[in-house]
Each structure stands twice: as structure tokens, then as C-alpha cells.
Phi, psi and omega in degrees: 000320182296317177293324172296318180297323184292320180295320178295322182287327176299314179296319176298323178293321180292321177300316178296318181297322185290321181298321180291320181297312184298320174299316179296320183289316178301316182292332183264319190238351185098210177293152187295330178288350178264006183253158177218139182260120173238112181068225179259021184239144175251135177237154177278134176292134178298137173281174177291328180297311181301318177292322177292332176289319174306310181298323183294311191271342182244302176284325179236079172300156191238127177245128182258139176238135176229138180258123180240115183253147173296318184202172182235015177214143180198164179281155175299126180095001178275153178273148175241126175243126179221171183231147169247119182262119183249130181229123173272108183255014177266186181256004179223152184293158172229161178250117175285104184277313180194160175243112185271147179063034181285337171253113180286165173303143178087001177230163172227151188291145168239309180208164169216156185289163179057219186241024182288137187260136180272123175235110185056239180262011184239158180244119176285108184275356180050050181043055180295130178280129176240112185280165176303140172062027171256143176247129183240136178250135178243129181254137179225133175240128181228166185235134179285135182236355180219151171266161182131188178257128184231152181250136172255113187219066180290154174237126188266126176257128176210162183241136183281172182295333181273359175094012184276133179273122183229174179207164174208163183219134175283170177292123182300164179222146183254151181233129176262116176251118181243161183248126168239134180243114177279143175296157176073036178244146176255112189294139180274350182091352181243105187303324180298313179294319180301322178298322177291334181264010186055044171122338177151188181290142177297134182299135180071019173270156178242112187235142182256136171253121180257126174193156171284173184285119182206165181293327173303314180299308180305318182290325176293322174299315182296319180295319177302312183291311182302318186296321180290320178297313185294318179286353181087015180276146176291121187231121182255134177232116178248120195205162178270344188217106182260007180304321179294348182244018185304316184290335176289318182295321177284331184276319190249060184300327188270352183228335180258119186242138184238125177243114188258111181270071181199123183303338181258111186252144178295132185304319177305337187252359185298318188270357185290136183287343176258019178240125175242139179258126186265359188081217179250184185273000183288330183249097186287329179295319183295319182296313174300326178295312176299321174299316181295324178294320178296325180295318180300322181293338177291336180084186183265353182297136177230051186269355180235172179272096182286143175223151177222150175236119178260101183254030180236006182302316176290334170296317184287322177296323178294314187286317187248002179060187200281330181300304184289322176298317182298317182298321181291314184289327182297328177274327188280319188300308179295329176297312174304314181295318174300333188265010182080017179274138162264125194241134174244115180256149181243135179217135175260097186296340178283355180270352187227166173285150185309317184293321175291323175300315184285336169304332186260317192297330179289354178281341185270150176282337184216155175221132179242135184235137169247131179211172180255148181211141180279121177234117177049056176065015181230141184267121183241150177265140175231160175233139180217140174277110186273332173194156178202093196307126177060027183230155174274138177200163179270123180271060179230158175276148183235128175295134187254101186246142177299315184301326175287318172305329187264334186237351180296149177306125189272157172298321182237153171301332179303333192285346179290345182264355184311316178305334188265003178302000000 
């Protein structure tokens, strides 16, 4: 009997122990059928929700993207700056490889934040690491080149920790680009510059273009001259070297006049009726007499938009310094204005001391500057309108590319010939 009682006591103890274990498992892991025994450890079986969470955070990391625009309407030629906010809401890091479609149709790239490279309409992110719960902002600046309504819809490409290629896309945004052309403007022949000026140079203004000697400057001058000649405007070009406008001189004998401030004149241009030799820049009195003689030949008729280009300002300043140059320009600028000319003067500020440059620049009503700036270890040229007295203009810098100067849709059909001048 004693043995039987002992066995019954052990069975009761085993039953109590089993019940206690099951209770502990239920408290920690839920039902026993939801648990799994591995070795001497008990683990809870993952639920479908747990698996989905794991897939989202580990196997399929999630990146949220948001587009933030400064504004959704701008003028043609104006810059647009916006930010893309990237947030890793997963539990593992990802590598951002590129952002596609970051430059919308109707725009061209200007700059991007950090050292990321713009390739066509995409931004190469160089496999930027984005850790869990980290936010990264990418700033992009582009310039409008067409009017209309455009959609910004970039797609972000990234790689998970397991090497899986994934993508996400923020909510697209629309941009409205409008074009304003003010009355009384003289077109420069370069559409992009005209957009910044709301249609062109203010009529009867005298504007200086400051730039070192470069192809972009020369192309801009040629476009300005050819636009006037083809439109039938009386156009004066005062220069030391007229070789680059020989075809214009031969084609537009009745409206395009070249005054060469150089004792040596190209033999091919010697006999042309619209070419005059002023001698050199050494004798300003002789130059003024020759200019006055050319003005008299025009007569009093003022039926066209007359334009002039003075490409000798730096030469005169080198020869005569600031006092004499100011005196010469103080007499010449009002004379050009009284004859109905819109004048573009050319000056290389790198050829002169700063005080002499500034002594001359303040005589002009407007100033346009071409300058170099380092972008991603590369020197690029930009154009900016620095001032235009009592006139509206866009105060943004514009990338100046030779290919666009030569191939952009022109204000006039003439401008397609600019590279062959």
C-alpha cells in the first residue's frame, strides 16, 4: 500500500508540474501549439504579422520620399529650387544609388547639393548609405527653358542590405511656367538671355557685358549683332578685329556697319562701303570724328531699333586710364542715346585694376556678367544680370554653355547661323 501511495503522489506531482509549465508557457509565449522546442529552449512561433514586419524591416527595407517645392509657379528662365526628403523607416541600412527624373521636361540642371553628379535627368548618389530612422535632404536647382505646365516625379533607386534592388517615389508636383515679354525691349538674339530680361535689353539703354575673353562671350556678341542686322535694324559694331563678322558685313551692306579701331584692316574688307577704319584707340578725338561722320550718314530717319556694340572699352581703358576713358564715354553714351541706339559695351575686368574697372562701370545703366564658378571640381561659366536701372529682370544665374548658344531654339532664324560667322 505504501508503494502505491508513493506512486500516486508522484503522478500528482507530475500533473501539477506539467500544469505549471503549461501555465508558464502560456504566460510567456501563448498557447502551447504556438511554441516550438529547440534544444533545451522554447521559442514562440512567429505569427503572420511578425513575418510581415520582418519582411518589411529586413528583407524589404522601406524608404519614404517627400518632395518640397519653394513654389509651384515661375517665369520662363527663372530657377527652381526644391528638396527631396529621404527617410529610412526600416530596421536595416540601405544604399541610395540614384534619383531618376529629377530634372523635369522643360528644365535644365543648374546645381545639386553635396557632391552628387547630375547625369542627364538623373542624380548619381554614389551608393549613399542611409541608416535606419535617418532623414537625408537632397537639394536640386534647375532652370526653366520652356513655358507650360510640367510634372516633377522623381524615382529613388536603392539597394537593401541583402542586395535587393528597390525603388520608391514621392507624390508628384506640378510647376507652371509662364513667359512675360515687356514692351520696349530689343532682343539680344539669345532666347535664354531675353527670358532673363523679360524680352530683351531695354530700348535706348546702354548696358555693359563684363567677361574675360572666351567663346561664350564671342558667341553672345555675334548673336546680338546678327539679330539686329537680320531684323533690319541699323547696327554699329566698333571693334579692333572685324574678321569674325565678315559674312554679316558682306550680306547686310545697307544696315550693318563696322568701324575698325585698328590701323591694319583685313584686305577682304577694305573695299566694302559699310566698313570704316578709325585708326587706333590712341587718338580718341579722331575716333569721335569718325563716329560722328558715321552718325551723319544715317540721316534723321528713326524707323528702326538701332543698336550698337562697343568692343573697345577695355582697349581704351588700357591706353588712357580711367579719367580719360570716363570723359570719352560720358560724351559718347548720350550721343548714342540721342541717335536712338541701344548699346551693348564689352569689357574685360581682368585686364584692369579694380578701382579703374569700377570707375567705368558706373557710367552704364545696366550690367551683365559672365563669370566662372567651380561646380563639382569643374569650372563652369554662368551669366547673371547684376543690375538694370529702373527695369524688371530675373535675378538668377544662368549656366552658359557653348552648345546651347549654338544650338538652342533661337529668337530669330538668323541665330541658327551664329557658329558659322
